[in-house]
C-alpha positions as CSV (number, residue, x, y, z in Angstrom):
1,M,0.0,0.0,0.0
2,F,1.3,3.5,-0.8
3,T,0.1,7.0,-0.7
4,V,0.5,9.9,-3.2
5,D,3.3,11.2,-1.0
6,D,5.3,8.0,-1.6
7,I,5.8,9.1,-5.3
8,S,8.7,11.4,-5.2
9,N,9.5,12.1,-8.8
10,N,7.4,15.3,-9.3
11,T,8.1,16.5,-12.9
12,C,6.1,19.7,-12.3
13,A,9.3,21.1,-10.9
14,D,10.5,21.3,-14.5
15,N,7.7,23.8,-15.4
16,C,5.9,25.5,-12.5
17,T,3.5,27.4,-14.8
18,I,0.6,25.0,-15.1
19,D,-1.9,25.2,-18.0
20,A,-5.5,24.9,-16.9
21,F,-7.7,22.1,-18.3
22,T,-10.1,23.9,-20.7
23,T,-11.2,21.4,-23.3
24,T,-14.3,19.3,-22.7
25,I,-16.3,16.7,-24.7
26,V,-20.1,16.8,-24.7
27,P,-21.3,13.2,-24.8
28,C,-24.8,14.2,-25.9
29,D,-23.3,15.7,-29.1
30,A,-21.3,12.6,-30.0
31,E,-21.9,10.6,-33.2
32,T,-20.5,7.3,-34.4
33,L,-18.8,7.5,-37.8
34,E,-18.6,4.5,-40.2
35,V,-15.3,3.9,-41.9
36,G,-15.3,3.8,-45.7
37,A,-12.6,2.1,-47.6
38,E,-12.2,4.8,-50.3
39,T,-10.4,8.1,-49.7
40,V,-9.8,11.1,-51.9
41,I,-6.2,12.3,-51.8
42,G,-5.3,15.8,-52.9
43,F,-1.8,16.6,-54.3
44,F,-0.5,20.2,-54.4
45,H,2.8,22.1,-54.2
46,C,4.1,23.3,-50.8
47,N,3.9,26.9,-52.0
48,H,0.3,26.7,-53.2
49,E,-2.0,29.3,-51.7
50,A,-5.4,27.6,-51.5
51,T,-8.3,29.6,-53.0
52,L,-10.1,31.3,-50.1
53,A,-8.4,28.9,-47.7
54,W,-10.5,26.1,-49.1
55,A,-13.5,27.2,-47.0
56,A,-16.1,25.9,-49.6
57,I,-16.3,23.1,-52.1
58,A,-16.1,25.7,-55.0
59,D,-12.7,26.7,-53.7
60,F,-11.3,23.2,-54.3
61,Q,-13.0,23.0,-57.7
62,A,-11.4,26.3,-58.7
63,D,-7.9,25.0,-57.8
64,I,-8.6,21.7,-59.7
65,T,-9.7,23.7,-62.8
66,A,-6.6,25.8,-62.6
67,G,-4.4,22.7,-62.5
68,D,-2.9,23.6,-59.0
69,L,-4.6,20.6,-57.3
70,K,-4.8,17.0,-58.4
71,V,-7.2,14.6,-56.7
72,L,-7.1,10.9,-56.7
73,K,-9.6,8.3,-55.4
74,A,-7.8,5.4,-53.7
75,I,-8.5,2.5,-51.4
76,T,-7.2,2.6,-47.8
77,K,-4.9,-0.4,-47.5
78,A,-3.8,-0.1,-43.8
79,R,-4.7,1.7,-40.7
80,P,-2.8,5.0,-40.5
81,K,0.1,4.6,-38.1
82,Q,1.4,7.6,-36.1
83,T,4.7,7.1,-34.3
84,P,6.0,9.8,-31.9
85,R,9.5,11.2,-32.2
86,T,10.9,11.7,-28.7
87,I,14.0,13.0,-26.9
88,S,15.3,11.4,-23.7
89,R,15.4,13.3,-20.5
90,G,17.6,10.9,-18.7
91,T,17.5,7.7,-16.6
92,G,14.2,7.2,-14.8
93,L,12.4,10.0,-16.6
94,N,9.9,9.6,-19.4
95,D,10.8,10.7,-22.9
96,V,9.2,13.9,-24.2
97,E,7.4,14.0,-27.6
98,V,8.8,16.5,-30.0
99,G,7.2,15.4,-33.3
100,A,5.7,12.5,-35.1
101,N,6.0,10.3,-38.2
102,L,2.8,9.1,-39.9
103,T,2.5,6.4,-42.6
104,L,-0.5,6.4,-44.9
105,T,-1.0,3.4,-47.3
106,Y,-3.4,3.2,-50.2
107,E,-4.1,1.2,-53.3
108,Y,-5.1,2.5,-56.7
109,D,-6.9,0.1,-59.0
110,K,-7.6,2.2,-62.1
111,R,-5.0,0.8,-64.5
112,Q,-4.5,2.8,-67.7
113,A,-3.8,1.2,-71.1
114,T,-1.1,3.8,-71.8
115,A,0.4,3.5,-68.3
116,T,-0.3,7.1,-67.5
117,E,-0.8,6.2,-63.8
118,Y,3.0,5.5,-63.8
119,D,3.7,8.9,-65.2
120,F,1.5,10.5,-62.5
121,F,3.0,8.6,-59.6
122,N,6.5,9.2,-60.9
123,E,5.9,12.9,-61.1
124,M,4.5,13.0,-57.6
125,K,7.5,11.0,-56.3
126,R,9.9,13.5,-57.9
127,V,8.0,16.5,-56.4
128,A,8.1,14.7,-53.0
129,N,11.8,13.9,-53.4
130,N,12.4,17.6,-53.8
131,R,10.5,18.3,-50.6
132,Q,7.8,20.2,-52.4
133,L,4.8,18.0,-52.1
134,H,1.9,18.5,-49.7
135,I,-1.3,16.5,-49.5
136,F,-4.7,16.2,-47.9
137,T,-7.1,13.4,-47.5
138,V,-10.9,13.3,-47.4
139,T,-12.8,10.4,-46.0
140,K,-16.3,9.4,-46.9
141,N,-17.4,11.2,-43.7
142,D,-16.2,14.4,-45.3
143,D,-13.2,14.7,-42.8
144,L,-10.5,16.8,-44.4
145,R,-7.0,16.3,-43.0
146,L,-4.4,18.7,-44.3
147,Y,-0.8,17.6,-44.3
148,R,1.5,20.6,-44.8
149,C,4.7,18.9,-43.7
150,E,7.6,16.9,-45.2
151,I,6.3,14.0,-47.2
152,S,8.1,11.1,-48.8
153,M,6.7,8.8,-51.4
154,A,9.9,6.6,-51.6
155,N,8.0,3.5,-50.6
156,T,5.3,4.0,-53.2
157,G,5.8,1.0,-55.6
158,D,4.7,-1.0,-58.5
159,I,1.5,-3.1,-58.8
160,A,0.5,-5.6,-56.2
161,N,-1.9,-8.4,-57.1
162,E,-4.9,-8.6,-54.8
163,G,-6.9,-11.7,-55.9
164,E,-7.6,-11.1,-59.6
165,I,-7.0,-7.3,-59.5
166,E,-3.8,-5.4,-60.0
167,K,-3.4,-2.4,-57.6
168,F,-0.8,0.3,-57.5
169,E,0.5,0.8,-53.9
170,I,0.7,4.4,-52.7
171,V,2.7,5.0,-49.5
172,F,3.1,8.4,-47.9
173,D,5.7,8.8,-45.0
174,L,5.0,12.1,-43.3
175,V,7.2,13.9,-40.7
176,W,6.3,16.9,-38.6
177,D,7.5,18.8,-35.5
178,G,5.3,19.5,-32.5
179,V,3.0,17.6,-30.3
180,G,-0.5,16.5,-31.3
181,I,-2.7,14.6,-33.7
182,P,-3.7,16.1,-37.0
183,T,-7.2,17.5,-36.5
184,P,-9.7,17.0,-39.3
185,R,-12.0,19.7,-40.6
186,R,-15.5,18.6,-41.8
187,L,-17.0,20.1,-44.9
188,A,-20.3,18.6,-45.9
189,G,-20.4,17.1,-49.4
190,L,-16.7,17.5,-50.0
191,Y,-15.9,13.8,-50.5
192,K,-18.7,13.3,-53.0
193,A,-17.8,16.4,-54.9
194,L,-14.1,15.6,-55.2
195,A,-14.6,11.9,-55.8
196,A,-16.7,12.8,-58.9
197,V,-13.7,14.5,-60.5
198,A,-10.9,12.4,-59.1
199,Y,-8.6,10.2,-61.2
């Protein structure tokens, strides 16, 4: 049996200014969201200024028409995996989170007779290799997740056979600094609108 006083490693001494707890969750407002296999992925350059900060569906459509935004409908292959990057504070102390790595894996099953999907993915890989590619994803629940961070497509590869269907594997390895989980923004009707014009 022990009491709170028995625990002597009080890390609050490292930072005596304590932030108040301010965020709450209202259970009555909660909803359960179903997971859809298909996702829309948006590709754009790191210096792109989104039309009106993408506040409405028409803003996305304007950037697609201008050629500044490419959208692709893909199948989610694996659960997104976020891994924290930490620094050690020393023996007996917990590590501190300073950033994160995230891996997103998809499959694309729309093969082209002229192999233009290879041209597209090779172009995106070159842009990513130059550290110029940013992306966003939109789920069937209209959750928009914007990834303005360093992105690698080095692990994106050739076709994988799934049963009787050939699928191109798309892998994004993302890296960012800071603590937290990317927060989605919901824009009603966005998935349906983008999926209708996606490759």
